[in-house]
C-alpha positions in Angstrom: -35.5 32.3 56.0 -33.3 31.6 53.0 -33.5 28.3 51.2 -30.0 26.8 51.6 -30.3 24.7 48.4 -31.3 27.6 46.3 -28.5 29.7 47.8 -26.0 26.9 47.0 -27.2 26.5 43.4 -26.9 30.2 42.9 -23.3 30.2 44.1 -22.5 27.2 41.9 -24.0 28.9 38.9 -21.9 32.0 39.5 -18.7 30.0 39.9 -19.4 28.1 36.7 -20.1 31.4 34.8 -16.8 32.9 36.1 -14.9 29.7 35.2 -16.4 29.6 31.7 -15.6 33.3 31.1 -12.0 32.6 32.1 -11.7 29.7 29.7 -12.0 32.1 26.8 -8.9 34.0 28.0 -7.0 30.8 28.5 -7.7 29.2 25.2 -6.8 31.7 22.5 -7.6 30.8 18.9 -5.1 30.4 16.1 -6.8 32.2 13.2 -4.4 30.5 10.8 -5.9 27.1 11.5 -9.4 27.8 12.8 -12.5 26.5 11.0 -15.4 28.7 10.2 -17.3 27.5 13.2 -14.3 28.3 15.5 -13.8 31.7 14.0 -17.5 32.5 14.8 -16.6 32.3 18.5 -14.7 35.6 18.1 -16.7 38.8 18.9 -18.0 40.4 15.8 -17.6 37.3 13.6 -20.5 35.6 11.9 -20.6 33.1 9.0 -19.8 35.7 6.3 -16.8 37.3 8.2 -15.5 33.8 9.1 -15.5 32.8 5.4 -13.8 36.1 4.5 -11.0 35.3 6.9 -10.6 31.8 5.6 -10.7 33.0 1.9 -8.1 35.6 2.6 -5.9 33.1 4.5 -6.2 30.6 1.6 -5.3 33.2 -1.0 -2.5 35.1 0.8 -1.1 32.5 3.2 -1.1 32.5 7.0 -1.5 35.8 9.0 1.9 36.8 10.4 0.5 39.5 12.7 -2.8 40.4 14.1 -2.7 43.6 12.0 -2.8 41.4 8.9 -6.5 40.8 9.7 -7.1 44.5 9.0 -6.5 43.8 5.3 -9.9 42.0 5.2 -12.8 44.1 4.2 -15.1 44.7 7.2 -12.4 44.1 9.9 -11.1 47.2 11.6 -9.1 48.1 14.7 -12.1 47.8 16.9 -12.3 44.1 16.0 -8.7 43.6 17.1 -9.4 45.4 20.4 -12.4 43.2 21.1 -10.6 40.0 20.4 -7.1 41.0 21.6 -6.7 38.1 24.0 -8.6 35.6 21.9 -6.4 35.8 18.7 -3.3 33.8 18.5 -0.8 33.2 15.7 1.4 30.3 16.8 1.4 28.6 13.4 2.9 31.7 11.8 5.5 32.0 14.6 6.4 28.3 14.3 6.8 28.6 10.5 9.0 31.7 10.8 11.2 30.0 13.4 11.4 27.0 11.0 12.3 29.2 8.1 15.1 30.8 10.1 16.5 27.4 11.1 16.7 26.3 7.5 18.5 29.5 6.2 
């Protein structure tokens, strides 16, 4: 006979895992404002790559497109594929809209 408490705890665990996996898709990251720790939540990003992203961003300004990330040494198309839904650029979009409104 199955233990009903164990069965229920297994179901709750699976629901929680599915919920947490879905959060990643819901909350995309703005790479123009993300900290080193936040950038490390992306697939394929450790402390060194996070710092490379921040250094590039500080030197060249905000990323305007996802493809701008390809200009960073060690980041290739596969990185963009892995993190397609996690990378967001709303700060660049807002700045561009603001620039258009001023002109």
